[in-house]
ZAVEXZA-229221 format. One record per atom (N, C-alpha, C, O, CB): x, y, z; residue in three letters. Coordinates in steps of 0.2 Angstrom, whole numbers, padded with zeros to 4 digits, always signed. Glycine has a CB too. Example, Ala and Ser with C-alpha at 12.3 -4.5 7.8 and 13.67 -1.06 7.14 Angstrom:
// residues 2
+0066-0028+0039ALA
+0062-0022+0039ALA
+0066-0016+0039ALA
+0071-0017+0042ALA
+0057-0022+0045ALA
+0064-0011+0035SER
+0068-0005+0036SER
+0064+0000+0039SER
+0067+0006+0040SER
+0070-0003+0029SER
// end
This chain:
// residues 194
+0178+0167-0148UNK
+0171+0167-0149UNK
+0167+0162-0146UNK
+0170+0156-0147UNK
+0169+0166-0156UNK
+0162+0162-0142UNK
+0159+0156-0139UNK
+0153+0154-0143UNK
+0148+0157-0145UNK
+0157+0158-0132UNK
+0153+0149-0145UNK
+0148+0145-0149UNK
+0144+0140-0143UNK
+0146+0137-0138UNK
+0151+0140-0155UNK
+0137+0140-0146UNK
+0132+0136-0141UNK
+0128+0134-0144UNK
+0124+0139-0146UNK
+0130+0139-0135UNK
+0126+0126-0144UNK
+0120+0125-0147UNK
+0115+0124-0142UNK
+0117+0122-0136UNK
+0121+0119-0151UNK
+0109+0126-0143UNK
+0104+0127-0137UNK
+0103+0120-0134UNK
+0102+0119-0128UNK
+0097+0132-0138UNK
+0102+0116-0139UNK
+0100+0108-0136UNK
+0105+0103-0135UNK
+0105+0097-0133UNK
+0095+0104-0141UNK
+0112+0106-0136UNK
+0117+0102-0134UNK
+0123+0106-0130UNK
+0128+0103-0128UNK
+0120+0098-0139UNK
+0122+0112-0129UNK
+0127+0115-0124UNK
+0132+0118-0128UNK
+0132+0119-0135UNK
+0130+0110-0119UNK
+0137+0121-0125UNK
+0143+0126-0127UNK
+0148+0120-0132UNK
+0148+0114-0130UNK
+0148+0129-0119UNK
+0150+0123-0136UNK
+0154+0120-0141UNK
+0162+0120-0138UNK
+0165+0125-0137UNK
+0154+0124-0148UNK
+0164+0114-0136UNK
+0171+0115-0134UNK
+0177+0111-0138UNK
+0182+0111-0135UNK
+0171+0112-0127UNK
+0175+0109-0144UNK
+0180+0108-0148UNK
+0176+0109-0155UNK
+0170+0108-0155UNK
+0184+0101-0147UNK
+0181+0111-0161UNK
+0176+0110-0167UNK
+0182+0109-0172UNK
+0187+0112-0171UNK
+0171+0116-0168UNK
+0180+0105-0177UNK
+0185+0104-0184UNK
+0180+0108-0189UNK
+0175+0105-0191UNK
+0186+0096-0186UNK
+0182+0113-0191UNK
+0179+0118-0196UNK
+0180+0114-0203UNK
+0175+0114-0207UNK
+0184+0127-0197UNK
+0185+0111-0204UNK
+0186+0107-0211UNK
+0180+0101-0212UNK
+0177+0100-0217UNK
+0193+0105-0211UNK
+0180+0098-0205UNK
+0176+0092-0206UNK
+0168+0094-0204UNK
+0164+0090-0206UNK
+0179+0087-0203UNK
+0167+0099-0201UNK
+0160+0102-0200UNK
+0158+0099-0194UNK
+0152+0098-0193UNK
+0155+0100-0207UNK
+0161+0096-0190UNK
+0160+0094-0183UNK
+0162+0097-0177UNK
+0166+0102-0177UNK
+0162+0087-0183UNK
+0158+0095-0173UNK
+0159+0099-0166UNK
+0158+0094-0160UNK
+0155+0089-0160UNK
+0154+0106-0166UNK
+0161+0097-0154UNK
+0161+0093-0149UNK
+0157+0098-0144UNK
+0160+0103-0142UNK
+0168+0089-0147UNK
+0152+0096-0142UNK
+0148+0100-0137UNK
+0147+0097-0130UNK
+0146+0091-0130UNK
+0142+0102-0139UNK
+0146+0100-0124UNK
+0145+0098-0118UNK
+0138+0099-0115UNK
+0137+0105-0115UNK
+0150+0100-0113UNK
+0134+0094-0114UNK
+0128+0098-0111UNK
+0127+0095-0103UNK
+0129+0090-0101UNK
+0121+0097-0115UNK
+0125+0099-0100UNK
+0126+0098-0092UNK
+0119+0100-0089UNK
+0115+0104-0092UNK
+0133+0104-0089UNK
+0115+0097-0083UNK
+0109+0100-0081UNK
+0110+0106-0079UNK
+0105+0110-0078UNK
+0105+0097-0076UNK
+0117+0109-0076UNK
+0117+0116-0074UNK
+0116+0121-0079UNK
+0116+0127-0077UNK
+0124+0117-0070UNK
+0115+0119-0086UNK
+0114+0124-0091UNK
+0106+0126-0091UNK
+0103+0130-0094UNK
+0116+0122-0097UNK
+0102+0121-0087UNK
+0095+0123-0087UNK
+0093+0124-0080UNK
+0087+0123-0078UNK
+0091+0117-0090UNK
+0098+0125-0075UNK
+0096+0128-0067UNK
+0091+0134-0068UNK
+0092+0138-0072UNK
+0103+0130-0062UNK
+0087+0132-0063UNK
+0082+0138-0062UNK
+0080+0139-0055UNK
+0079+0144-0053UNK
+0076+0136-0066UNK
+0079+0133-0051UNK
+0077+0134-0044UNK
+0081+0133-0038UNK
+0078+0133-0032UNK
+0071+0130-0044UNK
+0087+0131-0040UNK
+0091+0129-0035UNK
+0093+0134-0029UNK
+0095+0132-0024UNK
+0097+0128-0038UNK
+0091+0140-0030UNK
+0091+0146-0024UNK
+0085+0144-0020UNK
+0086+0145-0014UNK
+0090+0154-0028UNK
+0079+0142-0022UNK
+0074+0141-0018UNK
+0076+0134-0014UNK
+0073+0133-0009UNK
+0069+0140-0022UNK
+0080+0129-0017UNK
+0081+0123-0013UNK
+0085+0125-0007UNK
+0083+0123-0002UNK
+0086+0118-0018UNK
+0090+0130-0008UNK
+0094+0132-0002UNK
+0091+0135+0003UNK
+0092+0132+0009UNK
+0099+0136-0004UNK
+0086+0140+0002UNK
+0081+0143+0006UNK
+0077+0140+0009UNK
+0076+0140+0015UNK
+0078+0147+0003UNK
+0073+0136+0004UNK
+0068+0130+0009UNK
+0071+0126+0013UNK
+0069+0126+0019UNK
+0064+0124+0004UNK
+0077+0123+0011UNK
+0080+0118+0015UNK
+0083+0121+0022UNK
+0083+0117+0027UNK
+0086+0114+0011UNK
+0084+0128+0022UNK
+0087+0131+0028UNK
+0081+0131+0032UNK
+0082+0132+0038UNK
+0090+0137+0026UNK
+0075+0132+0030UNK
+0069+0134+0034UNK
+0065+0128+0035UNK
+0060+0128+0039UNK
+0065+0138+0030UNK
+0066+0122+0033UNK
+0063+0116+0035UNK
+0063+0114+0041UNK
+0068+0113+0044UNK
+0065+0112+0031UNK
+0057+0111+0045UNK
+0057+0110+0051UNK
+0054+0103+0052UNK
+0053+0101+0057UNK
+0053+0114+0054UNK
+0054+0099+0047UNK
+0053+0091+0046UNK
+0055+0089+0040UNK
+0057+0092+0035UNK
+0046+0089+0048UNK
+0054+0081+0040UNK
+0057+0077+0034UNK
+0053+0079+0028UNK
+0056+0081+0023UNK
+0056+0069+0034UNK
+0047+0080+0029UNK
+0041+0081+0023UNK
+0043+0089+0020UNK
+0044+0090+0014UNK
+0032+0081+0026UNK
+0044+0094+0024UNK
+0047+0100+0021UNK
+0054+0100+0018UNK
+0056+0104+0014UNK
+0046+0105+0026UNK
+0058+0096+0021UNK
+0065+0095+0017UNK
+0064+0091+0012UNK
+0068+0093+0007UNK
+0071+0091+0021UNK
+0061+0088+0011UNK
+0061+0084+0003UNK
+0057+0088-0002UNK
+0058+0087-0008UNK
+0057+0076+0004UNK
+0052+0091+0001UNK
+0049+0096-0004UNK
+0054+0101-0005UNK
+0054+0104-0010UNK
+0042+0101+0000UNK
+0059+0103-0001UNK
+0064+0109-0002UNK
+0069+0106-0008UNK
+0070+0109-0013UNK
+0068+0111+0005UNK
+0071+0099-0006UNK
+0075+0096-0011UNK
+0072+0095-0018UNK
+0075+0093-0023UNK
+0079+0090-0008UNK
+0066+0095-0019UNK
+0063+0095-0025UNK
+0064+0101-0030UNK
+0060+0102-0035UNK
+0056+0093-0024UNK
+0068+0106-0027UNK
+0070+0112-0031UNK
+0076+0111-0034UNK
+0079+0115-0038UNK
+0069+0118-0026UNK
+0080+0106-0032UNK
+0087+0105-0035UNK
+0086+0103-0042UNK
+0083+0099-0044UNK
+0091+0099-0031UNK
+0090+0108-0047UNK
+0090+0107-0054UNK
+0096+0105-0056UNK
+0096+0101-0061UNK
+0088+0111-0057UNK
+0101+0108-0053UNK
+0108+0107-0057UNK
+0113+0106-0051UNK
+0119+0105-0053UNK
+0110+0114-0062UNK
+0113+0107-0045UNK
+0118+0107-0040UNK
+0117+0100-0036UNK
+0118+0099-0030UNK
+0118+0112-0035UNK
+0114+0095-0039UNK
+0113+0089-0037UNK
+0117+0086-0030UNK
+0124+0086-0030UNK
+0113+0085-0042UNK
+0114+0084-0026UNK
+0117+0082-0020UNK
+0115+0075-0017UNK
+0109+0073-0018UNK
+0116+0088-0015UNK
+0120+0071-0013UNK
+0118+0066-0011UNK
+0116+0068-0003UNK
+0120+0070+0001UNK
+0124+0060-0011UNK
+0110+0069-0002UNK
+0107+0071+0004UNK
+0105+0066+0009UNK
+0101+0062+0007UNK
+0102+0075+0002UNK
+0107+0067+0015UNK
+0103+0062+0020UNK
+0102+0068+0025UNK
+0106+0072+0027UNK
+0108+0055+0024UNK
+0095+0067+0027UNK
+0092+0072+0032UNK
+0089+0068+0038UNK
+0087+0062+0037UNK
+0087+0077+0028UNK
+0088+0072+0043UNK
+0084+0069+0050UNK
+0081+0074+0052UNK
+0083+0080+0051UNK
+0089+0067+0055UNK
+0075+0073+0056UNK
+0071+0078+0059UNK
+0071+0077+0066UNK
+0073+0072+0068UNK
+0064+0079+0057UNK
+0068+0081+0070UNK
+0068+0080+0077UNK
+0063+0075+0080UNK
+0063+0073+0086UNK
+0066+0086+0080UNK
+0059+0073+0075UNK
+0054+0068+0076UNK
+0057+0062+0076UNK
+0054+0057+0077UNK
+0047+0068+0072UNK
+0063+0061+0074UNK
+0066+0054+0073UNK
+0065+0052+0065UNK
+0067+0046+0063UNK
+0062+0048+0078UNK
+0063+0055+0061UNK
+0062+0054+0054UNK
+0070+0054+0050UNK
+0073+0059+0051UNK
+0056+0059+0050UNK
+0072+0050+0046UNK
+0077+0050+0041UNK
+0075+0049+0034UNK
+0070+0046+0032UNK
+0081+0045+0043UNK
+0080+0053+0031UNK
+0078+0052+0022UNK
+0084+0052+0019UNK
+0089+0054+0022UNK
+0073+0058+0019UNK
+0085+0049+0013UNK
+0090+0050+0008UNK
+0087+0052+0002UNK
+0083+0048-0001UNK
+0094+0044+0008UNK
+0088+0058-0001UNK
+0086+0060-0007UNK
+0091+0063-0012UNK
+0092+0069-0012UNK
+0081+0065-0006UNK
+0094+0059-0015UNK
+0099+0061-0021UNK
+0097+0064-0026UNK
+0098+0062-0032UNK
+0102+0054-0024UNK
+0093+0070-0025UNK
+0088+0074-0031UNK
+0093+0078-0035UNK
+0099+0080-0033UNK
+0082+0078-0027UNK
+0091+0078-0041UNK
+0094+0082-0046UNK
+0089+0082-0052UNK
+0085+0077-0052UNK
+0100+0080-0048UNK
+0090+0086-0056UNK
+0085+0087-0062UNK
+0090+0082-0066UNK
+0096+0083-0067UNK
+0084+0095-0066UNK
+0086+0076-0069UNK
+0090+0072-0073UNK
+0085+0070-0079UNK
+0079+0068-0077UNK
+0093+0066-0069UNK
+0088+0070-0086UNK
+0085+0068-0091UNK
+0083+0060-0092UNK
+0086+0056-0090UNK
+0089+0070-0095UNK
+0078+0059-0096UNK
+0076+0052-0097UNK
+0081+0051-0103UNK
+0082+0056-0107UNK
+0069+0051-0098UNK
+0084+0045-0104UNK
+0089+0044-0109UNK
+0087+0036-0112UNK
+0090+0030-0111UNK
+0097+0045-0106UNK
+0082+0037-0116UNK
+0080+0030-0117UNK
+0083+0025-0122UNK
+0081+0020-0124UNK
+0073+0030-0120UNK
+0089+0029-0125UNK
+0093+0026-0129UNK
+0099+0024-0126UNK
+0105+0023-0129UNK
+0095+0030-0135UNK
+0100+0023-0118UNK
+0107+0022-0114UNK
+0108+0015-0116UNK
+0114+0013-0114UNK
+0106+0023-0106UNK
+0104+0010-0118UNK
+0106+0003-0119UNK
+0111+0003-0124UNK
+0116-0001-0124UNK
+0100-0002-0120UNK
+0110+0008-0130UNK
+0113+0007-0137UNK
+0118+0012-0136UNK
+0124+0009-0137UNK
+0108+0010-0144UNK
+0118+0018-0134UNK
+0124+0022-0132UNK
+0125+0023-0125UNK
+0121+0024-0122UNK
+0124+0028-0136UNK
+0132+0022-0123UNK
+0135+0023-0116UNK
+0134+0030-0115UNK
+0137+0034-0118UNK
+0142+0022-0116UNK
+0130+0032-0110UNK
+0128+0040-0108UNK
+0135+0043-0106UNK
+0135+0049-0106UNK
+0122+0040-0101UNK
+0141+0039-0104UNK
+0147+0043-0102UNK
+0152+0044-0106UNK
+0157+0048-0105UNK
+0149+0039-0097UNK
+0150+0041-0113UNK
+0155+0043-0119UNK
+0151+0049-0123UNK
+0145+0051-0122UNK
+0156+0037-0125UNK
+0156+0053-0128UNK
+0153+0057-0133UNK
+0148+0053-0136UNK
+0149+0048-0138UNK
+0158+0060-0138UNK
+0141+0057-0137UNK
+0136+0055-0141UNK
+0135+0057-0148UNK
+0139+0062-0150UNK
+0131+0056-0137UNK
+0131+0054-0152UNK
+0131+0058-0158UNK
+0126+0063-0158UNK
+0120+0062-0155UNK
+0130+0053-0163UNK
+0127+0068-0161UNK
+0122+0075-0160UNK
+0118+0075-0166UNK
+0116+0080-0169UNK
+0127+0081-0161UNK
+0115+0069-0168UNK
+0111+0069-0175UNK
+0104+0067-0174UNK
+0100+0066-0178UNK
+0114+0063-0180UNK
+0103+0067-0167UNK
+0095+0067-0166UNK
+0093+0059-0162UNK
+0088+0059-0158UNK
+0091+0067-0173UNK
+0098+0055-0162UNK
+0096+0048-0160UNK
+0098+0048-0153UNK
+0095+0043-0150UNK
+0099+0043-0164UNK
+0101+0053-0150UNK
+0104+0052-0143UNK
+0101+0058-0139UNK
+0105+0061-0135UNK
+0112+0050-0142UNK
+0096+0061-0139UNK
+0094+0068-0136UNK
+0091+0065-0130UNK
+0089+0059-0129UNK
+0090+0073-0141UNK
+0090+0071-0125UNK
+0089+0070-0119UNK
+0081+0070-0119UNK
+0078+0074-0122UNK
+0091+0075-0115UNK
+0078+0066-0116UNK
+0071+0067-0115UNK
+0068+0071-0110UNK
+0071+0074-0106UNK
+0068+0061-0115UNK
+0062+0071-0108UNK
+0058+0074-0102UNK
+0063+0073-0096UNK
+0067+0068-0096UNK
+0050+0071-0101UNK
+0062+0078-0091UNK
+0065+0076-0085UNK
+0062+0070-0080UNK
+0056+0069-0080UNK
+0065+0083-0080UNK
+0066+0066-0077UNK
+0063+0061-0073UNK
+0059+0064-0067UNK
+0062+0068-0064UNK
+0069+0055-0071UNK
+0053+0062-0067UNK
+0050+0064-0060UNK
+0054+0062-0053UNK
+0057+0057-0052UNK
+0042+0061-0060UNK
+0055+0067-0049UNK
+0058+0066-0043UNK
+0056+0060-0039UNK
+0060+0056-0036UNK
+0057+0072-0039UNK
+0049+0059-0039UNK
+0046+0052-0037UNK
+0049+0046-0039UNK
+0049+0040-0036UNK
+0039+0052-0039UNK
+0052+0047-0044UNK
+0055+0041-0049UNK
+0062+0039-0048UNK
+0065+0035-0050UNK
+0054+0043-0058UNK
+0065+0044-0044UNK
+0073+0044-0042UNK
+0073+0039-0037UNK
+0068+0038-0034UNK
+0076+0051-0040UNK
+0080+0037-0035UNK
+0081+0033-0030UNK
+0081+0037-0023UNK
+0084+0042-0023UNK
+0087+0030-0032UNK
+0077+0035-0018UNK
+0076+0039-0011UNK
+0074+0032-0007UNK
+0073+0027-0008UNK
+0070+0046-0012UNK
+0075+0036+0000UNK
+0074+0031+0005UNK
+0071+0035+0010UNK
+0074+0040+0011UNK
+0080+0027+0008UNK
+0066+0033+0013UNK
+0063+0037+0019UNK
+0062+0032+0025UNK
+0058+0026+0024UNK
+0057+0040+0018UNK
+0065+0034+0030UNK
+0063+0029+0037UNK
+0063+0021+0036UNK
+0058+0018+0037UNK
+0055+0031+0041UNK
+0069+0019+0033UNK
+0071+0012+0032UNK
+0070+0007+0038UNK
+0071+0009+0044UNK
+0079+0012+0030UNK
+0067+0001+0037UNK
+0068-0003+0042UNK
+0074-0004+0046UNK
+0073-0004+0052UNK
+0067-0009+0040UNK
+0080-0003+0044UNK
+0087-0004+0047UNK
+0087+0001+0052UNK
+0091+0000+0057UNK
+0092-0003+0041UNK
+0084+0007+0052UNK
+0084+0013+0057UNK
+0089+0017+0055UNK
+0090+0021+0059UNK
+0084+0011+0064UNK
+0094+0016+0050UNK
+0099+0020+0048UNK
+0099+0022+0040UNK
+0095+0018+0037UNK
+0105+0018+0049UNK
+0102+0026+0038UNK
+0105+0026+0031UNK
+0112+0028+0030UNK
+0114+0033+0033UNK
+0100+0030+0026UNK
+0115+0024+0026UNK
+0123+0024+0025UNK
+0124+0025+0018UNK
+0122+0021+0013UNK
+0126+0017+0027UNK
+0127+0030+0016UNK
+0130+0031+0009UNK
+0137+0033+0008UNK
+0139+0037+0012UNK
+0127+0037+0005UNK
+0140+0031+0004UNK
+0147+0032+0002UNK
+0149+0031-0006UNK
+0152+0027-0009UNK
+0152+0027+0007UNK
+0144+0035-0008UNK
+0146+0035-0016UNK
+0145+0028-0019UNK
+0147+0027-0025UNK
+0154+0037-0018UNK
+0142+0023-0016UNK
+0141+0017-0018UNK
+0134+0017-0021UNK
+0130+0021-0020UNK
+0143+0011-0013UNK
+0134+0010-0026UNK
+0127+0010-0029UNK
+0122+0007-0025UNK
+0122+0001-0024UNK
+0127+0006-0034UNK
+0117+0012-0022UNK
+0111+0011-0018UNK
+0105+0008-0021UNK
+0101+0006-0017UNK
+0109+0018-0016UNK
+0105+0007-0027UNK
+0099+0002-0030UNK
+0102-0004-0032UNK
+0097-0008-0032UNK
+0096+0005-0037UNK
+0107-0007-0032UNK
+0109-0012-0035UNK
+0109-0013-0043UNK
+0111-0019-0046UNK
+0105-0015-0033UNK
+0108-0008-0046UNK
+0108-0008-0053UNK
+0115-0010-0057UNK
+0114-0013-0062UNK
+0105-0001-0056UNK
+0120-0008-0055UNK
+0126-0010-0057UNK
+0130-0015-0055UNK
+0135-0017-0057UNK
+0130-0005-0056UNK
+0126-0019-0051UNK
+0129-0025-0048UNK
+0132-0030-0054UNK
+0137-0033-0054UNK
+0124-0028-0044UNK
+0128-0030-0060UNK
+0129-0035-0065UNK
+0133-0032-0069UNK
+0135-0036-0074UNK
+0123-0038-0069UNK
+0136-0026-0069UNK
+0140-0023-0074UNK
+0138-0019-0079UNK
+0142-0016-0083UNK
+0143-0028-0078UNK
+0130-0018-0079UNK
+0127-0015-0085UNK
+0121-0011-0081UNK
+0115-0013-0080UNK
+0124-0021-0091UNK
+0123-0004-0078UNK
+0117-0001-0075UNK
+0111+0001-0079UNK
+0107+0005-0076UNK
+0119+0005-0071UNK
+0111-0001-0085UNK
+0105+0002-0089UNK
+0100-0004-0090UNK
+0094-0002-0093UNK
+0109+0004-0097UNK
+0101-0010-0088UNK
+0096-0015-0089UNK
+0091-0017-0084UNK
+0088-0022-0085UNK
+0099-0021-0091UNK
+0091-0013-0078UNK
+0087-0015-0073UNK
+0080-0011-0071UNK
+0078-0011-0065UNK
+0091-0016-0066UNK
+0078-0007-0076UNK
+0073-0002-0076UNK
+0074+0005-0072UNK
+0070+0009-0071UNK
+0067-0005-0074UNK
+0081+0006-0070UNK
+0082+0012-0066UNK
+0083+0018-0071UNK
+0087+0018-0075UNK
+0088+0011-0061UNK
+0079+0023-0070UNK
+0078+0029-0074UNK
+0085+0033-0073UNK
+0088+0035-0078UNK
+0073+0033-0072UNK
+0087+0034-0068UNK
+0092+0037-0065UNK
+0099+0033-0066UNK
+0100+0029-0061UNK
+0091+0040-0059UNK
+0101+0033-0071UNK
+0108+0028-0072UNK
+0114+0030-0068UNK
+0115+0036-0069UNK
+0110+0029-0080UNK
+0117+0028-0064UNK
+0122+0029-0060UNK
+0128+0026-0063UNK
+0128+0019-0063UNK
+0121+0028-0053UNK
+0133+0029-0066UNK
+0138+0025-0069UNK
+0144+0023-0066UNK
+0147+0017-0066UNK
+0140+0027-0075UNK
+0148+0029-0062UNK
+0153+0027-0059UNK
+0150+0027-0051UNK
+0147+0031-0049UNK
+0159+0032-0061UNK
+0153+0021-0048UNK
+0151+0021-0042UNK
+0156+0017-0038UNK
+0159+0013-0041UNK
+0145+0018-0040UNK
+0158+0018-0031UNK
+0162+0016-0026UNK
+0160+0008-0027UNK
+0154+0007-0028UNK
+0161+0019-0019UNK
+0166+0004-0025UNK
+0164-0003-0024UNK
+0160-0005-0019UNK
+0158-0011-0019UNK
+0169-0006-0024UNK
+0159-0001-0013UNK
+0155-0003-0007UNK
+0159-0005+0000UNK
+0156-0006+0006UNK
+0151-0008-0008UNK
+0165-0005-0001UNK
+0169-0006+0005UNK
+0167-0001+0011UNK
+0166-0003+0016UNK
+0176-0005+0003UNK
+0167+0006+0009UNK
+0166+0012+0014UNK
+0159+0011+0016UNK
+0159+0011+0022UNK
+0166+0020+0011UNK
+0154+0010+0012UNK
+0148+0009+0014UNK
+0147+0004+0018UNK
+0144+0004+0024UNK
+0144+0009+0009UNK
+0150-0002+0017UNK
+0150-0009+0021UNK
+0153-0008+0028UNK
+0151-0012+0033UNK
+0154-0016+0018UNK
+0159-0003+0028UNK
+0161-0002+0035UNK
+0156+0002+0039UNK
+0155+0000+0045UNK
+0168+0002+0035UNK
+0154+0006+0036UNK
+0149+0012+0040UNK
+0143+0007+0043UNK
+0142+0006+0049UNK
+0144+0019+0034UNK
+0141+0003+0037UNK
+0135-0001+0040UNK
+0137-0006+0046UNK
+0134-0006+0051UNK
+0131-0006+0034UNK
+0143-0010+0045UNK
+0145-0014+0050UNK
+0146-0009+0057UNK
+0143-0011+0062UNK
+0153-0016+0048UNK
+0149-0003+0057UNK
+0149+0000+0064UNK
+0143+0002+0066UNK
+0142+0003+0072UNK
+0155+0005+0064UNK
+0138+0004+0062UNK
+0132+0006+0065UNK
+0128+0001+0068UNK
+0125+0001+0073UNK
+0128+0008+0060UNK
+0129-0006+0064UNK
+0126-0012+0068UNK
+0129-0014+0073UNK
+0125-0018+0076UNK
+0126-0018+0064UNK
+0134-0013+0076UNK
+0139-0015+0082UNK
+0135-0013+0088UNK
+0136-0016+0093UNK
+0147-0011+0081UNK
+0131-0008+0088UNK
+0127-0006+0094UNK
+0121-0002+0093UNK
+0120-0001+0087UNK
+0131-0001+0097UNK
+0115-0001+0097UNK
+0111+0003+0096UNK
+0110+0009+0100UNK
+0106+0013+0100UNK
+0105+0000+0096UNK
+0115+0011+0103UNK
+0115+0017+0108UNK
+0119+0022+0106UNK
+0122+0025+0110UNK
+0118+0016+0114UNK
+0120+0023+0099UNK
+0124+0028+0096UNK
+0124+0035+0099UNK
+0119+0038+0099UNK
+0123+0027+0089UNK
+0129+0038+0100UNK
+0129+0045+0103UNK
+0135+0050+0098UNK
+0138+0047+0093UNK
+0131+0046+0111UNK
+0135+0056+0100UNK
+0141+0060+0097UNK
+0147+0056+0096UNK
+0150+0055+0091UNK
+0142+0066+0101UNK
+0149+0054+0102UNK
+0155+0051+0102UNK
+0156+0045+0096UNK
+0161+0045+0092UNK
+0154+0048+0109UNK
+0151+0040+0097UNK
+0152+0035+0093UNK
+0152+0037+0085UNK
+0154+0034+0080UNK
+0147+0030+0095UNK
+0148+0043+0084UNK
+0147+0045+0076UNK
+0153+0048+0075UNK
+0156+0048+0069UNK
+0139+0050+0075UNK
+0156+0052+0080UNK
+0164+0055+0077UNK
+0169+0048+0076UNK
+0174+0049+0073UNK
+0167+0060+0084UNK
+0168+0042+0080UNK
+0172+0037+0079UNK
+0171+0035+0072UNK
+0175+0033+0069UNK
+0172+0032+0084UNK
+0165+0035+0070UNK
+0163+0031+0063UNK
+0166+0036+0057UNK
+0168+0033+0052UNK
+0154+0031+0063UNK
+0166+0042+0059UNK
+0167+0046+0053UNK
+0175+0047+0052UNK
+0178+0048+0047UNK
+0164+0054+0056UNK
+0178+0045+0059UNK
+0186+0045+0058UNK
+0188+0039+0058UNK
+0194+0038+0060UNK
+0191+0048+0063UNK
+0184+0033+0057UNK
+0186+0027+0056UNK
+0191+0025+0049UNK
+0190+0028+0044UNK
+0179+0022+0056UNK
+0196+0022+0049UNK
+0201+0021+0044UNK
+0202+0013+0042UNK
+0206+0011+0038UNK
+0207+0025+0046UNK
+0199+0009+0046UNK
+0199+0003+0044UNK
+0197+0000+0038UNK
+0192+0003+0035UNK
+0196+0000+0048UNK
+0200-0004+0035UNK
+0199-0005+0027UNK
+0196-0012+0027UNK
+0199-0017+0029UNK
+0207-0004+0022UNK
+0190-0013+0024UNK
+0187-0019+0022UNK
+0191-0022+0017UNK
+0192-0028+0016UNK
+0180-0019+0020UNK
+0192-0018+0013UNK
+0195-0021+0006UNK
+0203-0024+0009UNK
+0205-0029+0007UNK
+0196-0016-0001UNK
+0206-0020+0013UNK
+0211-0023+0016UNK
+0210-0030+0020UNK
+0214-0035+0020UNK
+0214-0018+0021UNK
+0204-0030+0023UNK
+0203-0037+0027UNK
+0202-0043+0023UNK
+0203-0049+0025UNK
+0198-0036+0031UNK
+0199-0040+0016UNK
+0198-0047+0012UNK
+0205-0048+0008UNK
+0205-0053+0004UNK
+0192-0045+0006UNK
+0210-0044+0008UNK
+0215-0044+0004UNK
+0222-0049+0008UNK
+0226-0052+0005UNK
+0217-0038+0002UNK
+0221-0047+0014UNK
+0226-0050+0019UNK
+0225-0058+0020UNK
+0219-0060+0019UNK
+0225-0046+0028UNK
+0231-0062+0020UNK
+0230-0069+0021UNK
+0226-0070+0026UNK
+0225-0065+0029UNK
+0235-0073+0022UNK
+0223-0076+0028UNK
+0219-0079+0033UNK
+0225-0080+0038UNK
+0223-0082+0044UNK
+0215-0086+0031UNK
// end
């Protein structure tokens, strides 16, 4: 028997005797315009149209970096995310009480999500690292970021990508392929004796 709590998602474990249950809520349960994202992104001819297409992402959130033929670049990690005003009191990555004090709020406006368009560096590099700096002090909930990013890579891959991109200004297909295939470890460089 499939049990489902409308505002908490499907029941994945239940203790009938104690009258308690564990549910799993996911933005995918509220998916509605993701197919529009796929179709609009395929038809986009410039950065603005691509960004508009990405605003249809509701459940299959992606870390999207896009470029257009006019030289525009953008980073839009869009997904429909709920506001969680209680995140300082309850860790959002742990089981939460289902008694009302840790409910999802309204969806965060896409304009309030982290994003980047045509940065001064002339490039965008992401590698599952913290792109906002909100987790640098160990608490991603205390810097005012609405989109709480809990599990991030330590930044070595991002650092290496940036290092290679900044080595020259005349990148081409071969240099990009070399960056993608690079296996030099910044962490290894830090750990090796001088």
